[in-house]
C-alpha positions, -999 to 999 in steps of 0.1 A, spaced: -814 -544 -374 -796 -551 -407 -817 -568 -433 -802 -602 -442 -814 -602 -478 -794 -571 -489 -757 -565 -498 -737 -536 -484 -707 -513 -491 -682 -499 -466 -696 -465 -476 -730 -475 -461 -750 -481 -492 -773 -511 -495 -781 -531 -526 -812 -552 -531 -805 -579 -557 -835 -592 -575 -839 -624 -594 -817 -629 -624 -797 -602 -641 -821 -574 -637 -816 -540 -621 -806 -537 -585 -821 -511 -561 -797 -489 -541 -801 -469 -509 -783 -458 -478 -784 -479 -446 -802 -472 -414 -767 -466 -398 -759 -439 -424 -792 -421 -422 -790 -421 -384 -755 -406 -384 -766 -379 -409 -797 -368 -389 -827 -352 -405 -823 -354 -443 -836 -323 -461 -823 -327 -497 -811 -355 -520 -793 -351 -553 -795 -382 -575 -779 -391 -608 -800 -389 -640 -815 -420 -656 -792 -433 -683 -760 -422 -665 -732 -447 -666 -716 -452 -632 -683 -467 -622 -681 -486 -589 -670 -463 -562 -679 -432 -582 -697 -403 -565 -733 -404 -578 -750 -377 -557 -754 -362 -523 -775 -364 -493 -779 -332 -473 -790 -332 -437 -794 -306 -410 -758 -316 -399 -738 -320 -431 -737 -329 -468 -725 -364 -476 -716 -379 -510 -732 -412 -520 -712 -437 -541 -721 -462 -567 -718 -497 -552 -712 -513 -586 -706 -502 -622 -737 -499 -644 -764 -477 -658 -790 -458 -638 -824 -471 -650 -846 -455 -623 -845 -429 -596 -868 -424 -567 -885 -391 -578 -906 -390 -545 -874 -380 -526 -875 -346 -544 -905 -336 -523 -900 -360 -494 -863 -366 -487 -872 -375 -451 -884 -409 -464 -847 -419 -462 -849 -413 -425 -883 -429 -420 -879 -460 -443 -842 -463 -455 -848 -499 -467 -882 -493 -484 -897 -461 -496 -864 -443 -490 -845 -461 -518 -824 -439 -541 -818 -454 -575 -819 -486 -596 -788 -497 -615 -786 -522 -644 -752 -539 -635 -725 -538 -661 -713 -571 -646 -737 -590 -623 -708 -609 -608 -696 -577 -592 -724 -580 -567 -705 -609 -552 -679 -585 -540 -703 -566 -517 -706 -572 -480 -733 -595 -466 -752 -585 -435 -728 -601 -410 -698 -584 -426 -716 -551 -426 -725 -555 -390 -689 -562 -381 -678 -531 -401 -702 -507 -382 -693 -522 -348 -656 -514 -353 
């Protein structure tokens, strides 16, 4: 099931948009974690790092492979999920909750409008 209240990228990241112009929370989708298999390590960007949309911002390592994760929008990293250092498997168990990766303060909140909605993401993964 793809949560309706999130936005998505073609690279399988999700974005939870809060109220107003505050930070957004970013993670990888259920589809992505399922394709990766058991996640054993996560490398996340440091707080304060400026990201460009589409820029590699870290890696997720599983028992199958290592995959890059990409910034869904431009902005500044304001928080990272430190729990993943000891419990990277949370991404598998709860990709839309405890398995979130980072929070970004958007450089341009309007850029969120360019992300996919749940229906468009569903169509992407079905093709």
